[in-house]
All heavy atoms as an XYZ file, in Angstrom:
904
protein
N      28.926    -18.859     -4.918
C      27.480    -18.612     -5.100
C      27.162    -18.091     -6.487
O      27.808    -17.350     -7.036
C      27.113    -17.526     -4.100
C      25.604    -17.185     -4.120
C      25.189    -16.011     -3.126
O      26.142    -15.508     -2.395
N      23.922    -15.683     -3.218
N      26.159    -18.774     -7.098
C      25.709    -18.476     -8.502
C      24.784    -17.325     -8.408
O      23.819    -17.267     -7.642
C      25.113    -19.642     -9.148
C      24.726    -19.359    -10.523
C      26.109    -20.929     -9.181
N      24.979    -16.308     -9.297
C      24.065    -15.250     -9.534
C      23.858    -15.117    -10.926
O      24.742    -15.185    -11.820
C      24.576    -13.905     -8.939
C      24.532    -13.903     -7.419
C      24.875    -12.499     -6.919
O      25.859    -11.854     -7.351
N      24.136    -12.026     -5.987
N      22.526    -14.814    -11.332
C      22.107    -14.538    -12.603
C      21.217    -13.290    -12.499
O      20.169    -13.325    -11.963
C      21.311    -15.738    -13.241
C      20.844    -15.468    -14.682
C      22.081    -17.012    -13.267
N      21.691    -12.192    -13.267
C      21.044    -10.995    -13.094
C      20.613    -10.392    -14.501
O      21.517    -10.113    -15.248
C      21.946     -9.993    -12.400
C      21.152     -8.680    -12.168
C      22.195    -10.466    -10.948
N      19.346    -10.152    -14.698
C      18.842     -9.561    -15.937
C      18.887     -8.005    -15.714
O      18.594     -7.504    -14.619
C      17.628    -10.025    -16.388
C      17.485    -11.557    -16.738
C      16.754    -12.226    -15.471
O      16.905    -11.739    -14.360
O      16.151    -13.289    -15.761
N      19.075     -7.274    -16.898
C      18.871     -5.864    -16.856
C      18.443     -5.375    -18.247
O      18.586     -6.232    -19.216
C      20.160     -5.170    -16.370
O      21.127     -5.503    -17.223
N      18.062     -4.137    -18.381
C      17.779     -3.544    -19.718
C      16.273     -3.401    -20.005
O      15.980     -2.869    -21.108
N      15.468     -3.919    -19.204
C      13.944     -3.791    -19.448
C      13.600     -2.325    -19.267
O      14.325     -1.382    -18.785
N      12.293     -2.003    -19.681
C      11.749     -0.721    -19.562
C      10.551     -0.559    -20.397
O       9.896     -1.452    -20.890
N      10.080      0.708    -20.541
C       8.951      1.142    -21.363
C       9.520      1.652    -22.711
O      10.365      2.449    -22.698
C       8.249      2.169    -20.556
C       7.037      2.818    -21.320
C       5.851      1.893    -21.656
C       6.428      4.090    -20.639
N       8.896      1.091    -23.809
C       9.298      1.515    -25.091
C       7.984      1.597    -25.968
O       6.995      0.852    -25.728
C      10.305      0.525    -25.636
C       9.732     -0.836    -25.905
C      10.978      1.063    -26.990
N       8.039      2.483    -26.889
C       6.934      2.624    -27.886
C       6.869      1.483    -28.950
O       7.997      0.974    -29.190
C       6.895      3.949    -28.539
C       6.691      5.172    -27.644
C       6.533      6.391    -28.352
O       7.032      6.625    -29.651
N       5.979      7.532    -27.798
N       5.720      1.137    -29.408
C       5.751      0.147    -30.465
C       6.719      0.603    -31.630
O       6.769      1.747    -32.042
C       4.254      0.237    -30.981
C       3.514      0.620    -29.676
C       4.422      1.632    -29.135
N       7.376     -0.412    -32.150
C       8.431     -0.121    -33.267
C       9.797      0.142    -32.623
O      10.722      0.192    -33.445
N       9.820      0.332    -31.343
C      11.098      0.738    -30.741
C      12.026     -0.540    -30.505
O      11.638     -1.697    -30.837
N      13.095     -0.295    -29.802
C      14.111     -1.381    -29.610
C      14.668     -1.296    -28.111
O      14.562     -0.243    -27.385
C      15.351     -1.157    -30.418
O      14.961     -1.338    -31.755
N      15.018     -2.388    -27.597
C      15.691     -2.675    -26.268
C      16.678     -3.753    -26.379
O      16.455     -4.715    -27.181
C      14.595     -2.972    -25.169
C      13.592     -2.016    -24.621
C      12.702     -2.598    -23.731
C      14.493     -0.881    -23.852
N      17.686     -3.664    -25.544
C      18.604     -4.707    -25.483
C      18.706     -5.131    -24.005
O      18.981     -4.380    -23.168
C      20.058     -4.248    -25.893
C      21.014     -5.544    -25.943
C      22.312     -5.248    -26.493
N      23.219     -4.656    -25.455
C      24.572     -4.711    -25.460
N      25.124     -5.457    -26.545
N      25.277     -4.137    -24.630
N      18.372     -6.427    -23.815
C      18.308     -6.992    -22.568
C      19.704     -7.696    -22.200
O      20.313     -8.261    -23.258
C      17.267     -8.074    -22.290
C      15.868     -7.671    -22.589
C      14.926     -8.740    -22.229
C      15.472     -6.405    -21.740
N      20.196     -7.723    -21.030
C      21.534     -8.260    -20.628
C      21.249     -9.238    -19.529
O      20.322     -9.073    -18.740
C      22.471     -7.308    -20.260
O      22.895     -6.404    -21.316
N      22.047    -10.294    -19.543
C      21.882    -11.303    -18.411
C      23.296    -11.634    -18.096
O      24.058    -12.332    -18.828
C      21.175    -12.608    -18.905
S      21.278    -14.012    -17.736
N      23.689    -11.218    -16.865
C      25.038    -11.376    -16.403
C      25.060    -12.544    -15.381
O      24.272    -12.423    -14.402
C      25.613    -10.128    -15.862
N      26.028    -13.416    -15.531
C      26.220    -14.456    -14.661
C      27.484    -14.443    -13.856
O      28.475    -13.870    -14.335
C      26.170    -15.835    -15.422
N      27.515    -15.086    -12.680
C      28.773    -15.268    -11.857
C      28.721    -16.499    -11.089
O      27.609    -17.031    -10.853
C      28.942    -13.994    -10.998
O      27.858    -13.945    -10.100
N      29.780    -17.025    -10.778
C      29.848    -18.265    -10.045
C      29.725    -19.585    -10.802
O      29.714    -20.698    -10.166
N      29.764    -19.429    -12.138
C      29.644    -20.647    -12.955
C      30.715    -20.540    -14.041
O      31.139    -19.397    -14.400
C      28.312    -20.919    -13.655
C      27.925    -19.649    -14.471
C      27.276    -21.062    -12.506
C      26.602    -19.836    -15.236
N      31.048    -21.631    -14.639
C      31.868    -21.609    -15.982
C      30.899    -21.380    -17.062
O      30.337    -22.274    -17.715
C      32.564    -23.002    -16.111
O      33.263    -23.255    -14.883
C      33.490    -22.851    -17.262
N      30.724    -20.097    -17.400
C      29.648    -19.637    -18.294
C      29.608    -20.378    -19.753
O      28.509    -20.552    -20.156
C      29.681    -18.166    -18.498
C      28.584    -17.551    -19.300
C      27.402    -17.220    -18.763
C      28.834    -17.212    -20.573
C      26.355    -16.633    -19.598
C      27.870    -16.580    -21.408
C      26.564    -16.345    -20.869
N      30.834    -20.625    -20.128
C      30.918    -21.168    -21.516
C      30.323    -22.575    -21.666
O      30.167    -23.098    -22.770
N      30.093    -23.241    -20.568
C      29.605    -24.625    -20.468
C      27.993    -24.689    -20.344
O      27.341    -25.676    -20.196
C      30.145    -25.326    -19.340
C      31.688    -25.578    -19.409
C      32.125    -26.455    -18.280
C      32.131    -26.283    -20.698
N      27.444    -23.486    -20.399
C      25.968    -23.385    -20.237
C      25.356    -22.900    -21.480
O      25.792    -21.945    -22.190
C      25.617    -22.352    -19.197
C      25.918    -22.935    -17.796
C      27.179    -23.053    -17.264
C      24.809    -23.370    -16.873
C      27.381    -23.636    -15.990
C      25.063    -23.997    -15.663
C      26.330    -24.066    -15.222
O      26.539    -24.688    -13.988
N      24.173    -23.502    -21.875
C      23.371    -22.912    -22.890
C      22.539    -21.833    -22.191
O      22.357    -21.787    -21.033
C      22.353    -23.936    -23.538
O      21.462    -24.450    -22.474
C      23.132    -25.106    -24.161
N      22.071    -20.885    -22.943
C      21.346    -19.743    -22.379
C      20.127    -19.492    -23.166
O      20.064    -19.489    -24.442
C      22.215    -18.437    -22.567
N      19.062    -19.342    -22.387
C      17.674    -19.127    -22.925
C      17.082    -17.815    -22.444
O      17.334    -17.463    -21.269
C      16.723    -20.287    -22.595
C      17.240    -21.597    -22.913
O      17.864    -21.776    -24.017
O      17.153    -22.618    -22.165
N      16.327    -17.176    -23.348
C      15.463    -16.100    -22.843
C      14.058    -16.570    -22.862
O      13.674    -17.080    -23.888
C      15.609    -14.842    -23.702
C      16.824    -14.005    -23.338
C      18.023    -14.019    -24.130
C      17.000    -13.176    -22.306
N      18.934    -13.134    -23.502
C      18.331    -12.539    -22.437
C      16.220    -12.697    -21.170
C      18.804    -11.627    -21.561
C      16.637    -11.719    -20.458
C      18.038    -11.237    -20.542
N      13.368    -16.401    -21.841
C      11.832    -16.622    -21.761
C      11.154    -15.369    -21.567
O      11.720    -14.442    -21.052
C      11.557    -17.675    -20.633
C      11.873    -19.019    -20.839
C      13.296    -19.431    -20.695
C      10.971    -20.003    -21.044
C      13.617    -20.767    -20.787
C      11.290    -21.372    -21.244
C      12.635    -21.714    -21.059
O      12.979    -23.082    -21.328
N       9.896    -15.371    -21.889
C       8.934    -14.299    -21.431
C       7.678    -14.945    -20.797
O       7.276    -15.947    -21.112
C       8.719    -13.164    -22.496
C       7.847    -13.560    -23.641
N       7.763    -13.005    -24.731
C       6.903    -14.621    -23.807
C       6.798    -13.461    -25.592
N       6.349    -14.502    -24.936
N       7.150    -14.077    -19.910
C       5.825    -14.427    -19.258
C       4.939    -13.273    -19.286
O       5.176    -12.319    -18.625
C       6.074    -14.922    -17.884
C       4.858    -15.491    -17.183
C       5.157    -16.257    -15.949
O       6.185    -16.156    -15.348
N       4.256    -17.046    -15.512
N       3.929    -13.403    -20.090
C       2.890    -12.338    -20.166
C       1.926    -12.506    -18.975
O       1.822    -13.589    -18.465
C       2.083    -12.485    -21.508
C       2.954    -12.290    -22.750
C       2.116    -12.309    -24.038
N       2.815    -12.211    -25.143
C       3.124    -13.266    -26.045
N       2.586    -14.379    -25.621
N       3.762    -13.120    -27.202
N       1.239    -11.464    -18.655
C       0.277    -11.532    -17.500
C      -0.800    -12.536    -17.757
O      -1.368    -12.633    -18.759
C      -0.326    -10.075    -17.436
C       0.660     -9.128    -18.173
C       1.396    -10.068    -19.150
N      -0.848    -13.357    -16.750
C      -1.832    -14.413    -16.725
C      -1.498    -15.654    -17.635
O      -2.353    -16.623    -17.822
N      -0.302    -15.682    -18.255
C       0.048    -16.747    -19.138
C       1.282    -17.460    -18.629
O       1.920    -17.113    -17.657
C       0.463    -16.112    -20.523
C      -0.633    -15.308    -21.132
C      -1.693    -16.123    -21.581
C      -2.679    -15.258    -22.402
N      -3.818    -16.164    -22.893
N       1.478    -18.626    -19.205
C       2.682    -19.414    -18.728
C       3.928    -18.900    -19.460
O       3.958    -18.067    -20.332
C       2.558    -20.889    -19.297
C       1.525    -21.701    -18.641
C       1.539    -23.155    -18.936
O       1.863    -23.434    -19.952
N       1.192    -24.050    -17.897
N       5.112    -19.204    -18.747
C       6.352    -18.754    -19.255
C       6.686    -19.455    -20.607
O       6.434    -20.681    -20.756
C       7.486    -19.077    -18.217
C       8.775    -18.232    -18.443
C       9.661    -18.516    -17.257
N       9.022    -17.941    -16.027
C       9.812    -17.840    -14.816
N      10.967    -18.336    -14.772
N       9.160    -17.288    -13.815
N       7.087    -18.670    -21.582
C       7.439    -19.211    -22.938
C       8.839    -18.983    -23.444
O       9.362    -17.898    -23.144
C       6.479    -18.595    -23.906
C       4.862    -18.820    -23.737
C       4.106    -18.085    -24.814
O       4.457    -16.919    -25.084
O       3.076    -18.582    -25.033
N       9.324    -19.932    -24.110
C      10.749    -19.761    -24.609
C      10.719    -18.847    -25.823
O       9.958    -18.959    -26.702
C      11.308    -21.155    -25.078
C      12.741    -21.203    -25.541
C      13.725    -20.680    -24.467
C      13.113    -22.539    -25.965
N      11.707    -17.840    -25.699
C      11.710    -16.864    -26.769
C      12.960    -17.076    -27.740
O      12.821    -16.951    -28.967
C      11.816    -15.393    -26.232
C      12.105    -14.372    -27.274
C      10.564    -15.099    -25.454
N      14.048    -17.385    -27.064
C      15.370    -17.528    -27.880
C      16.264    -18.384    -27.116
O      16.298    -18.360    -25.733
C      15.872    -16.173    -28.237
N      17.022    -19.099    -27.764
C      18.124    -19.882    -27.261
C      19.495    -19.749    -27.900
O      19.517    -19.527    -29.179
C      17.758    -21.361    -27.326
O      16.526    -21.661    -26.592
N      20.584    -19.883    -27.154
C      21.966    -19.916    -27.748
C      22.737    -20.962    -27.139
O      22.715    -21.178    -25.857
C      22.650    -18.516    -27.710
C      23.860    -18.536    -28.542
C      22.725    -18.034    -26.249
C      24.453    -17.198    -28.815
N      23.329    -21.899    -27.923
C      24.098    -22.955    -27.457
C      25.547    -22.542    -27.159
O      25.914    -21.370    -27.245
N      26.312    -23.564    -26.510
C      27.579    -23.230    -26.036
C      28.563    -22.839    -27.301
O      29.520    -22.157    -27.032
C      28.257    -24.466    -25.347
O      28.139    -25.478    -26.225
C      27.431    -24.736    -24.078
N      28.176    -23.201    -28.406
C      29.039    -22.826    -29.538
C      28.376    -21.814    -30.439
O      28.736    -21.527    -31.541
C      29.249    -24.104    -30.519
C      30.034    -25.243    -29.829
N      31.370    -25.104    -29.509
C      29.681    -26.387    -29.325
C      31.732    -26.214    -28.822
N      30.832    -26.914    -28.663
N      27.386    -21.127    -29.966
C      26.717    -19.952    -30.603
C      25.525    -20.358    -31.460
O      24.938    -19.444    -32.050
N      25.123    -21.525    -31.547
C      23.893    -21.948    -32.418
C      22.683    -21.415    -31.777
O      22.474    -21.396    -30.524
C      23.700    -23.444    -32.430
O      24.832    -24.113    -32.957
C      22.487    -23.764    -33.316
N      21.884    -20.686    -32.532
C      20.717    -19.984    -32.052
C      19.373    -20.626    -32.530
O      19.327    -21.232    -33.567
C      20.745    -18.419    -32.429
O      20.777    -18.370    -33.837
C      22.021    -17.840    -31.903
N      18.297    -20.333    -31.789
C      17.092    -20.685    -32.225
C      15.917    -19.663    -31.640
O      16.202    -19.135    -30.540
C      16.688    -22.004    -31.647
C      15.492    -22.827    -32.385
O      15.066    -22.214    -33.477
O      14.899    -23.708    -31.821
N      14.843    -19.481    -32.332
C      13.864    -18.408    -31.980
C      12.493    -19.050    -32.032
O      12.204    -19.816    -32.925
C      14.103    -17.273    -32.800
C      15.457    -16.606    -32.771
C      16.428    -16.918    -33.686
C      15.669    -15.650    -31.825
C      17.690    -16.311    -33.658
C      16.943    -14.905    -31.832
C      17.915    -15.358    -32.587
O      19.237    -14.776    -32.631
N      11.642    -18.448    -31.210
C      10.282    -18.643    -31.365
C       9.754    -18.018    -32.659
O      10.295    -16.955    -33.015
C       9.426    -18.034    -30.163
N       8.754    -18.595    -33.293
C       8.241    -17.964    -34.513
C       7.862    -16.522    -34.384
O       8.018    -15.639    -35.303
C       7.171    -18.777    -35.171
C       7.564    -20.075    -35.683
O       8.850    -20.259    -35.917
O       6.679    -21.092    -35.795
N       7.225    -16.239    -33.234
C       6.707    -14.805    -33.040
C       7.889    -13.745    -32.951
O       7.520    -12.569    -33.127
C       6.099    -14.862    -31.677
O       6.787    -15.166    -30.617
N       9.123    -14.075    -32.801
C      10.195    -13.130    -32.710
C      11.204    -13.276    -33.848
O      12.126    -12.450    -33.898
C      10.850    -13.109    -31.388
C       9.877    -13.020    -30.230
C      11.703    -14.411    -31.190
N      11.086    -14.258    -34.643
C      12.130    -14.414    -35.746
C      12.221    -13.128    -36.513
O      11.153    -12.583    -37.044
C      11.696    -15.696    -36.596
C      12.142    -16.944    -35.965
C      11.824    -18.164    -36.828
C      12.178    -19.434    -36.265
N      11.785    -20.634    -37.049
N      13.387    -12.768    -36.901
C      13.548    -11.555    -37.718
C      13.453    -10.239    -36.972
O      13.875     -9.154    -37.459
N      13.052    -10.366    -35.688
C      13.054     -9.089    -34.902
C      13.939     -9.101    -33.668
O      14.523     -8.094    -33.288
C      11.561     -8.898    -34.368
C      10.496     -8.822    -35.398
C       9.233     -8.292    -34.881
N       8.677     -9.238    -33.944
C       8.332     -9.044    -32.654
N       8.524     -7.872    -32.168
N       7.834     -9.959    -31.911
N      14.156    -10.288    -33.038
C      15.078    -10.474    -31.992
C      16.336    -11.244    -32.322
O      16.346    -12.104    -33.219
C      14.337    -11.315    -30.845
C      13.209    -10.631    -30.139
C      12.630     -9.384    -30.658
C      12.618    -11.177    -29.033
C      11.573     -8.713    -30.046
C      11.579    -10.590    -28.455
C      11.053     -9.460    -28.886
N      17.419    -10.851    -31.669
C      18.608    -11.543    -31.835
C      19.287    -11.845    -30.463
O      19.511    -10.999    -29.577
C      19.678    -10.678    -32.587
O      19.061    -10.313    -33.865
C      20.985    -11.417    -32.852
N      19.632    -13.031    -30.264
C      20.372    -13.468    -29.123
C      21.811    -13.649    -29.342
O      22.219    -14.105    -30.398
C      19.676    -14.881    -28.493
C      20.300    -15.185    -27.065
C      19.923    -15.992    -29.425
C      19.578    -16.411    -26.436
N      22.581    -13.254    -28.406
C      24.002    -13.375    -28.497
C      24.765    -13.579    -27.189
O      23.976    -13.355    -26.094
C      24.737    -12.133    -29.234
O      24.389    -11.009    -28.470
N      25.915    -13.910    -27.184
C      26.687    -14.228    -25.843
C      28.078    -13.694    -25.971
O      28.663    -13.725    -27.052
C      26.561    -15.762    -25.501
C      27.345    -16.681    -26.375
C      26.968    -18.000    -26.022
N      27.407    -18.370    -24.740
C      27.006    -19.487    -24.015
N      25.958    -20.308    -24.410
N      27.382    -19.711    -22.767
N      28.505    -13.277    -24.792
C      30.019    -13.006    -24.651
C      30.539    -13.742    -23.598
O      30.283    -13.488    -22.407
C      30.204    -11.457    -24.384
C      31.537    -10.944    -24.413
O      32.429    -11.768    -24.022
O      31.838     -9.847    -24.778
N      31.292    -14.791    -23.881
C      31.621    -15.693    -22.784
C      32.775    -15.154    -21.907
O      32.745    -15.346    -20.645
C      32.293    -17.036    -23.345
C      31.175    -17.932    -23.904
O      29.980    -17.623    -23.643
N      31.524    -18.892    -24.808
N      33.465    -14.191    -22.347
C      34.553    -13.485    -21.614
C      33.874    -12.627    -20.512
O      34.414    -12.519    -19.358
C      35.440    -12.577    -22.360
N      32.699    -12.063    -20.901
C      32.056    -11.183    -19.887
C      30.884    -11.959    -19.099
O      30.185    -11.405    -18.345
C      31.386     -9.994    -20.720
C      32.258     -8.975    -21.304
C      31.408     -7.972    -22.079
C      33.192     -8.305    -20.139
N      30.741    -13.252    -19.488
C      29.684    -14.090    -18.843
C      28.343    -13.457    -18.914
O      27.551    -13.424    -18.063
C      30.042    -14.369    -17.379
C      31.404    -15.251    -17.175
C      31.457    -15.566    -15.688
C      32.747    -16.394    -15.558
N      32.837    -16.898    -14.170
N      28.022    -13.032    -20.127
C      26.770    -12.277    -20.463
C      26.097    -12.714    -21.719
O      26.809    -13.115    -22.684
C      27.017    -10.704    -20.486
O      27.662    -10.325    -19.316
C      25.745    -10.037    -20.709
N      24.878    -12.865    -21.597
C      24.028    -13.157    -22.823
C      23.045    -11.897    -23.049
O      22.646    -11.377    -22.018
C      23.144    -14.448    -22.667
C      22.246    -14.450    -21.420
C      22.393    -14.810    -23.908
N      22.806    -11.723    -24.327
C      22.075    -10.446    -24.709
C      20.903    -10.847    -25.500
O      20.844    -11.996    -26.119
C      22.911     -9.490    -25.555
C      24.202     -9.086    -24.857
C      25.431     -9.667    -25.127
C      24.186     -8.127    -23.897
C      26.633     -9.291    -24.563
C      25.346     -7.570    -23.276
C      26.540     -8.376    -23.668
O      27.724     -7.809    -23.032
N      19.866    -10.032    -25.445
C      18.681    -10.219    -26.281
C      18.383     -8.819    -26.848
O      17.906     -7.985    -26.141
C      17.486    -10.779    -25.576
C      16.296    -11.065    -26.430
C      16.579    -12.260    -27.341
C      14.926    -11.418    -25.628
N      18.731     -8.611    -28.193
C      18.476     -7.428    -28.922
C      17.073     -7.575    -29.415
O      16.749     -8.465    -30.195
C      19.434     -7.246    -30.021
C      19.176     -5.935    -30.839
C      19.337     -4.669    -30.081
O      20.294     -4.514    -29.389
N      18.455     -3.690    -30.277
N      16.207     -6.602    -29.132
C      14.805     -6.743    -29.517
C      14.486     -5.469    -30.240
O      14.533     -4.334    -29.826
C      13.835     -6.786    -28.236
C      14.176     -7.955    -27.321
S      13.029     -8.100    -25.959
C      13.196     -6.562    -25.108
N      14.142     -5.722    -31.525
C      13.784     -4.603    -32.524
C      12.368     -4.783    -32.899
O      11.746     -5.778    -32.797
C      14.655     -4.694    -33.694
C      16.125     -4.486    -33.349
O      16.408     -3.721    -32.460
N      16.990     -5.064    -34.124
N      11.707     -3.729    -33.511
C      10.383     -3.740    -33.979
C       9.423     -4.244    -32.981
O       8.609     -5.002    -33.240
C      10.364     -4.479    -35.286
O      11.121     -4.011    -36.280
N       9.529     -3.728    -31.782
C       8.714     -4.114    -30.735
C       7.311     -3.983    -30.869
O       6.949     -2.945    -31.359
C       9.222     -3.603    -29.348
C      10.590     -4.378    -28.762
C      11.215     -3.474    -27.709
C      10.155     -5.690    -28.198
N       6.467     -4.909    -30.402
C       5.048     -4.847    -30.521
C       4.417     -4.934    -29.118
O       4.981     -5.482    -28.195
C       4.532     -6.087    -31.393
C       5.074     -6.254    -32.615
C       4.635     -7.521    -33.398
C       5.281     -7.703    -34.697
N       4.846     -8.986    -35.344
N       3.256     -4.417    -28.959
C       2.575     -4.508    -27.632
C       2.469     -5.857    -27.137
O       2.609     -6.025    -25.849
C       1.086     -3.885    -27.956
C       1.335     -2.982    -29.031
C       2.387     -3.562    -29.995
N       2.263     -6.860    -27.927
C       2.218     -8.223    -27.525
C       3.658     -8.790    -27.027
O       3.661     -9.967    -26.443
C       1.754     -9.193    -28.591
C       2.461     -9.093    -29.915
C       1.679     -8.171    -30.923
O       1.211     -7.096    -30.464
O       1.716     -8.503    -32.142
N       4.683     -8.019    -27.206
C       6.046     -8.425    -26.525
C       6.082     -8.047    -25.114
O       6.923     -8.331    -24.286
C       7.039     -7.777    -27.279
C       7.287     -8.220    -28.750
O       7.120     -9.423    -28.940
O       7.491     -7.351    -29.602
N       5.050     -7.304    -24.596
C       5.033     -6.852    -23.142
C       5.012     -8.104    -22.294
O       4.116     -8.988    -22.480
C       3.737     -6.064    -22.871
O       3.900     -4.689    -23.619
C       3.671     -5.706    -21.500
N       6.019     -8.164    -21.360
C       6.128     -9.360    -20.599
C       7.191     -9.087    -19.610
O       8.034     -8.221    -19.770
C       6.397    -10.578    -21.394
N       7.334    -10.011    -18.613
C       8.559    -10.156    -17.806
C       9.529    -11.090    -18.629
O       9.067    -12.205    -19.047
C       8.393    -10.717    -16.436
C       9.672    -10.794    -15.647
C       7.375     -9.661    -15.786
N      10.706    -10.747    -18.842
C      11.687    -11.571    -19.566
C      12.695    -11.991    -18.624
O      13.283    -11.414    -17.736
C      12.409    -10.689    -20.558
C      11.571    -10.436    -21.783
C      10.556     -9.632    -21.701
C      11.764    -11.087    -22.968
C       9.623     -9.330    -22.814
C      10.900    -10.971    -24.083
C       9.963     -9.965    -23.975
O       9.104     -9.925    -25.101
N      12.928    -13.464    -18.702
C      13.728    -14.195    -17.803
C      14.922    -14.783    -18.594
O      14.733    -15.382    -19.650
C      12.990    -15.323    -17.060
C      11.849    -14.788    -16.098
C      10.592    -14.626    -16.522
C      12.128    -14.527    -14.818
C       9.600    -14.193    -15.813
C      11.175    -14.099    -14.018
C       9.860    -13.934    -14.461
O       8.893    -13.541    -13.572
N      16.013    -14.831    -17.926
C      17.225    -15.519    -18.432
C      17.266    -16.913    -17.711
O      17.199    -16.997    -16.492
C      18.435    -14.729    -18.177
S      20.004    -15.434    -18.671
N      17.642    -17.974    -18.459
C      17.844    -19.375    -17.854
C      19.076    -19.865    -18.432
O      19.325    -19.895    -19.676
C      16.608    -20.142    -18.243
C      16.732    -21.615    -17.780
O      16.497    -22.517    -18.540
N      17.076    -21.702    -16.537
N      19.977    -20.263    -17.593
C      21.140    -20.990    -17.934
C      21.177    -22.437    -17.618
O      20.743    -22.812    -16.531
C      22.369    -20.266    -17.172
C      22.440    -18.765    -17.471
C      23.707    -18.257    -16.593
C      22.667    -18.406    -18.875
N      21.449    -23.315    -18.578
C      21.375    -24.702    -18.411
C      22.768    -25.339    -18.613
O      23.354    -25.164    -19.837
C      20.299    -25.267    -19.408
C      20.238    -26.780    -19.096
C      19.088    -24.560    -19.145
N      23.196    -26.112    -17.709
C      24.589    -26.751    -17.844
C      24.382    -27.722    -19.021
O      23.575    -28.617    -19.096
C      24.949    -27.518    -16.583
C      26.212    -28.128    -16.450
C      27.418    -27.373    -17.014
C      26.512    -29.253    -15.978
C      28.662    -27.875    -16.957
C      27.723    -29.879    -15.948
C      28.905    -29.131    -16.478
N      25.410    -27.746    -19.977
C      25.276    -28.471    -21.198
C      25.487    -29.919    -21.019
O      24.928    -30.790    -21.754
C      26.418    -27.988    -22.257
N      26.083    -30.355    -19.843
C      26.409    -31.737    -19.459
C      25.431    -32.363    -18.508
O      25.511    -33.487    -18.253
C      27.820    -32.074    -19.086
C      28.744    -31.472    -20.178
C      29.386    -30.300    -20.170
C      29.130    -32.380    -21.173
C      30.223    -29.791    -21.251
C      29.948    -31.955    -22.258
C      30.524    -30.688    -22.164
O      31.285    -30.206    -23.176
N      24.572    -31.599    -17.904
C      23.514    -32.013    -17.014
C      22.407    -31.041    -16.986
O      22.456    -30.029    -16.339
C      24.125    -32.203    -15.645
C      23.086    -32.771    -14.681
O      22.009    -32.955    -14.967
N      23.494    -33.111    -13.429
N      21.360    -31.265    -17.776
C      20.348    -30.341    -17.920
C      19.499    -30.139    -16.538
O      18.574    -29.336    -16.536
C      19.407    -30.635    -19.142
O      18.973    -32.007    -18.840
C      20.196    -30.610    -20.349
N      19.795    -30.937    -15.641
C      19.095    -30.761    -14.260
C      19.775    -29.608    -13.584
O      19.048    -29.101    -12.638
C      19.218    -31.945    -13.461
C      18.363    -33.193    -13.974
O      17.398    -32.845    -14.698
O      18.676    -34.299    -13.718
N      20.887    -29.240    -13.951
C      21.621    -27.978    -13.338
C      21.200    -26.749    -14.173
O      21.594    -26.641    -15.269
C      23.037    -28.180    -13.298
O      23.333    -29.368    -12.555
C      23.747    -26.962    -12.662
N      20.394    -25.982    -13.605
C      19.827    -24.745    -14.313
C      19.636    -23.595    -13.334
O      19.333    -23.816    -12.142
C      18.471    -25.139    -14.958
O      18.031    -23.989    -15.668
C      17.480    -25.707    -13.947
N      19.896    -22.455    -13.752
C      19.751    -21.270    -12.934
C      18.945    -20.117    -13.605
O      19.029    -19.980    -14.858
C      21.195    -20.656    -12.651
C      22.111    -21.531    -12.012
C      23.047    -22.302    -12.693
C      22.006    -21.807    -10.617
C      23.929    -23.231    -12.126
C      22.810    -22.655     -9.944
C      23.763    -23.389    -10.677
O      24.581    -24.280    -10.032
N      18.066    -19.529    -12.939
C      17.194    -18.549    -13.384
C      17.562    -17.047    -12.835
O      18.030    -17.101    -11.697
C      15.726    -18.819    -13.067
C      15.099    -19.968    -13.769
C      15.069    -21.236    -13.420
C      14.372    -19.902    -15.011
N      14.397    -21.990    -14.244
C      13.983    -21.216    -15.384
C      14.014    -18.901    -15.855
C      13.189    -21.431    -16.438
C      13.295    -19.164    -16.996
C      12.868    -20.453    -17.302
N      17.324    -16.067    -13.657
C      17.440    -14.780    -13.049
C      16.012    -14.351    -12.498
O      15.090    -15.129    -12.565
N      16.042    -13.097    -12.016
C      14.788    -12.606    -11.320
C      13.844    -12.056    -12.204
O      12.623    -11.808    -11.975
C      15.224    -11.569    -10.227
C      15.379    -10.150    -10.841
C      16.712    -10.034    -11.760
O      17.544    -10.930    -11.659
N      16.884     -8.880    -12.320
N      14.212    -11.778    -13.516
C      13.382    -11.226    -14.508
C      13.455     -9.673    -14.643
O      13.916     -9.064    -13.638
N      13.101     -9.161    -15.851
C      13.074     -7.801    -16.141
C      11.883     -7.407    -16.989
O      11.519     -8.180    -17.891
C      14.418     -7.405    -16.860
O      14.434     -5.832    -16.922
C      14.582     -7.993    -18.252
N      11.124     -6.418    -16.501
C       9.913     -6.092    -17.130
C      10.151     -5.284    -18.527
O      10.931     -4.391    -18.540
C       9.073     -5.222    -16.280
C       7.720     -4.716    -16.841
C       6.735     -5.859    -17.030
O       6.480     -6.666    -16.193
N       6.128     -5.900    -18.201
N       9.439     -5.746    -19.518
C       9.442     -4.980    -20.857
C       7.983     -4.622    -21.088
O       7.099     -5.472    -21.098
C      10.092     -5.894    -21.911
C       9.768     -5.170    -23.334
C      11.557     -6.152    -21.757
N       7.863     -3.349    -21.240
C       6.461     -2.885    -21.551
C       6.491     -2.135    -22.847
O       7.318     -1.027    -23.030
C       5.885     -1.931    -20.484
O       5.900     -2.692    -19.124
C       4.477     -1.499    -20.815
N       5.703     -2.475    -23.886
C       5.636     -1.841    -25.171
C       4.317     -1.206    -25.326
O       3.181     -1.856    -25.339
C       5.803     -2.827    -26.304
C       5.861     -2.098    -27.688
C       7.107     -3.673    -26.108
N       4.294      0.067    -25.211
C       3.041      0.851    -25.230
C       3.269      2.318    -25.726
O       4.377      2.894    -25.531
C       2.475      0.934    -23.824
O       1.387      1.708    -23.723
N       2.167      2.837    -26.391
C       2.304      4.262    -26.805
C       1.729      5.127    -25.695
O       1.722      6.355    -25.857
C       1.657      4.388    -28.131
O       0.320      3.890    -28.119
């Protein structure tokens, strides 16, 4: 049984930092690309950051220079380090794992809430 579980969300003041984690089980993690999405209230889900099976990363323009995505294949975990947080980063953050050899095989976590407010 495949499980994808995000953690690390919470309430933080503007300018603060959070680190999100996404832990997977039941899959060969190293064969999956990993994406972080966020969904603001009333908005569509948007791609924030991606990391490939070999560690290649990509970021949305809105988070470049502030967020860092990384992965630990031994722990089957992907991270999103978020620095210099802004109120507009407030959203539910979701982890998505996509099988590198068949992009129809994809798994989502349940999401973790990030609230940036003073």
